[in-house]
N, C-alpha and C positions, 0 to 999 in steps of 0.2 A: 335866938344870937344872931350876935348885928356882923354881917356883911365880911367888916373889916376881920373878923377871926374865923369867919366859912374861908377866906378864900385863903389866908396863912397856913389854916391846916389840909387845904389842898392842896397847895405846893410842897407843904411837908411830904404827904405823900403818895405825892409823884419824882420828887427827889428818891426819895428814900426807892421806887420802885426803878432807877433810874443807876442812879450806883450796882447796883451789880451787874444788869449791862449793860455799861460804861468798862467794866472791869473783866469785861469777858472779851471786850473790843481790841485792849492788850495783849501785842503779843510778844514772846520773847524774840531773838535771835542768837543763837548762837555766835561765837568767836570765828571760833571756824570755817570754814567756809573752803573744800574740797575744788581745786579746777575741776578737774572729772567727776562724773562718778561713778562711782564706780561697776562695768560692766559680769552680766550674769557670763558665767561659759561654762555649760555644761561640759561633767567630766562626757571622754569619747571613750565610748563599746569598746569592747578588747577586742580586738582583728585577729586572723587562725596567724599559724608564722609564714612565712611565706613560701610559694610550691608545694604546700598543702588544699586538694580539693577541695571542690566546699563539697555539702555535705544536701542533700536531696538531687530534686533531677534536673542540674544546673551543665543539662550537655554545652551549653556554650562557651563553657571554661576549657572543652575540650575540642572548638575549633574558628577556634580566637586567633587562629595564625590565616584565616579564612577569609577572604575577599569582603567587603558586606557594599560595595558598586552594585549594579540590576547592566545586568547583563540585554540587548532586545533582543530580542527570538526567544527565551531561555525562561522558567517558570522561579519566579524567586531570586537569591542570590545567593554564592557558592554558602557562606554565612548557614542560608535557612536550607536548607540542603544538606547540608552537614550535623546540623543537627534535628534534621528528619531524623538519620538517618542513622544517627549516634542514639536515637528514640528507640529505635529500633531492632537495634543489636541489642538496647537495655533490655528488651522487653521481654527476645528471644534472645540468649548461648546458648545453642546448634546455630542461628542464623553466622553464616563466617560472614568476618568483613566487607572482602571485595565484592560482596550480593548488598552488604548493608548500603553500598557509598558507588553501587554502579549508576548512580543518577547525576553527581559531579563529572566534570566536565578533566577526561587522562589530556588533555595538551598543555605544554608546557607555556607557563605567561613571562613572553620577551621585556623590558624593560623593566622587571622587575628585582634588585639581585636579595632583601630582604627574601621572598616567598621561595625558597626553597620547593623543590617536588613539584604536583597539577594538584591541581583541588583531590582528586579522587586519590593522589599519596598520601598525602599529608592526613586525609580522611583514614583512610585505615588502620596510619599508626594511634588517632586518636581513636576511635572503636577498640582496639590493641592494650592500650595505653587502659584506656578503663576499662576492660577486664581483671587487665597485668592490680590495676585500685584494688580491683567489688573483689578479687578473691584475697590480697590481704588484709580488705577490711574481714571476711568474713573466718581466716584463718584464726584472725586477731582475735573473733570475738570465741573460736572452737576451744583458742587457746586458754582463752581466761576464766569460762564455766565451766573445763575440764576442769585447775589450779582449784578449784571455789567447791 
């Protein structure tokens, strides 16, 4: 074979190999391009109606009116002491609310118009509310089980 023929044949094979590679290099651009890409926003989980107590051991729900500021010389905050009292009261149904909340202060806080009563009195009210809701939940389960 002559050199000229070999060279032509080699170029033909190379050109056939490059054609598919060049075809893949061409990209298609659509005519429509949005201004902003769509953003994914997942659906929010359903929220319970306002005013309904949380399920489980969320004692902080009942103590939400207590102060979370630490006072020098006292162990914890009024909120944390209230949560502990609520836990004690929930574990022992025979424990009187006054005994459960004995760790809280009985002094009125001056200048705080939004806080009615003392931390102690608000804790006692919260324990009573917790017990009312527990009884209502028990009555609801008893009623639903007796109907079935």
